[in-house]
C-alpha positions as CSV (number, residue, x, y, z in Angstrom):
1,M,-37.2,-48.6,19.4
2,T,-35.7,-47.7,16.0
3,A,-37.9,-47.7,13.0
4,D,-36.0,-50.7,11.6
5,V,-36.7,-52.9,14.7
6,G,-40.4,-51.9,14.7
7,A,-40.7,-52.8,11.0
8,Q,-39.2,-56.2,11.6
9,L,-41.5,-56.9,14.5
10,R,-44.6,-55.8,12.4
11,K,-43.4,-57.9,9.5
12,G,-43.2,-61.0,11.7
13,V,-46.7,-60.8,13.1
14,V,-48.9,-58.8,10.6
15,E,-50.0,-61.9,8.7
16,Y,-51.3,-63.5,12.0
17,C,-53.0,-60.2,12.9
18,V,-54.9,-60.5,9.6
19,L,-55.8,-64.1,10.4
20,G,-57.0,-63.1,13.8
21,L,-59.2,-60.4,12.4
22,L,-60.7,-62.8,9.9
23,D,-61.3,-65.3,12.6
24,R,-63.8,-62.9,14.0
25,E,-65.7,-62.4,10.7
26,P,-65.1,-62.1,7.0
27,M,-63.9,-58.7,6.1
28,Y,-63.2,-56.7,3.0
29,G,-60.0,-54.9,2.2
30,W,-60.8,-51.4,3.5
31,Q,-62.1,-52.9,6.8
32,L,-58.8,-54.8,7.3
33,A,-56.8,-51.8,6.3
34,D,-58.6,-49.6,8.9
35,A,-58.0,-52.2,11.6
36,L,-54.3,-52.5,10.8
37,T,-53.3,-48.9,9.9
38,G,-54.7,-47.4,13.1
39,P,-52.3,-49.2,15.4
40,G,-49.5,-48.9,12.8
41,L,-49.2,-52.5,11.7
42,I,-49.3,-51.5,8.1
43,A,-48.5,-48.2,6.4
44,S,-51.4,-48.1,4.0
45,I,-54.0,-50.2,2.1
46,G,-51.4,-50.5,-0.6
47,T,-49.3,-52.8,1.6
48,L,-52.3,-54.9,2.5
49,Y,-53.2,-56.3,-0.9
50,P,-49.9,-58.0,-1.5
51,L,-50.1,-59.5,2.0
52,L,-53.6,-60.8,1.3
53,G,-52.3,-62.3,-2.0
54,R,-49.6,-64.2,-0.1
55,L,-52.2,-65.5,2.4
56,R,-54.3,-66.7,-0.5
57,D,-51.3,-68.3,-2.1
58,K,-50.6,-70.2,1.1
59,G,-54.2,-71.4,1.2
60,W,-54.9,-69.6,4.5
61,V,-57.6,-67.3,3.2
62,S,-60.2,-67.4,0.4
63,T,-62.4,-64.7,-1.1
64,F,-66.0,-64.1,-2.1
65,D,-67.7,-61.1,-3.6
66,R,-70.7,-59.4,-2.0
67,P,-72.7,-56.5,-3.4
68,S,-72.4,-53.3,-1.4
69,E,-75.2,-50.9,-0.6
70,A,-72.8,-48.0,-0.8
71,G,-70.9,-48.7,-4.1
72,P,-69.3,-51.4,-6.1
73,V,-69.1,-55.1,-5.2
74,R,-66.8,-55.8,-2.3
75,R,-64.3,-58.7,-2.2
76,Y,-64.4,-60.3,1.3
77,Y,-61.7,-62.4,2.8
78,L,-62.3,-65.4,5.1
79,L,-60.2,-68.0,6.8
80,T,-59.9,-71.4,5.3
81,D,-59.4,-74.6,7.4
82,A,-55.7,-74.3,6.8
83,G,-55.8,-70.6,8.0
84,I,-57.7,-71.6,11.1
85,A,-55.1,-74.3,11.8
86,Q,-52.2,-71.8,11.2
87,L,-53.8,-69.2,13.5
88,A,-54.3,-71.9,16.2
89,L,-50.6,-72.9,16.0
90,F,-49.5,-69.2,16.2
91,R,-51.7,-68.7,19.3
92,T,-50.1,-71.7,21.1
93,Q,-46.6,-70.2,20.4
94,W,-47.2,-66.5,20.8
95,Q,-47.8,-66.1,24.5
96,P,-44.8,-68.2,25.6
97,F,-42.6,-66.4,23.1
98,A,-43.9,-62.9,24.1
99,R,-43.4,-63.8,27.8
100,T,-39.8,-65.0,27.2
101,V,-38.9,-61.9,25.2
102,S,-40.4,-59.6,27.9
103,Y,-38.4,-61.5,30.5
104,L,-35.2,-61.3,28.6
105,V,-35.4,-57.6,27.9
106,G,-36.2,-57.0,31.6
107,E,-40.0,-56.2,31.6
108,E,-41.2,-59.3,33.3
109,S,-40.1,-61.7,36.0
110,P,-40.0,-65.4,35.1
């Protein structure tokens, strides 16, 4: 896979990966960045904050601040009802889509 194809694939799903992580629990930026940089879904925390801003603008996440025992106050992100609905819609479409792509590129039988 060329870097360009990988970048396009990541760009298409990374928002939903963030929603999936936040469906488990509210998280602060560094937690999200750690979960997403390890598998290569984002390059760095610097690419995460604009993404979180877009999710807030869409009304899919909201924020709250919580004091930290280890430093400054942390901003946590959590799903809104609209974010929960959007994630549910993505989940219904993802598996059939992924199976179809796998079949078409020769990885799976129908």
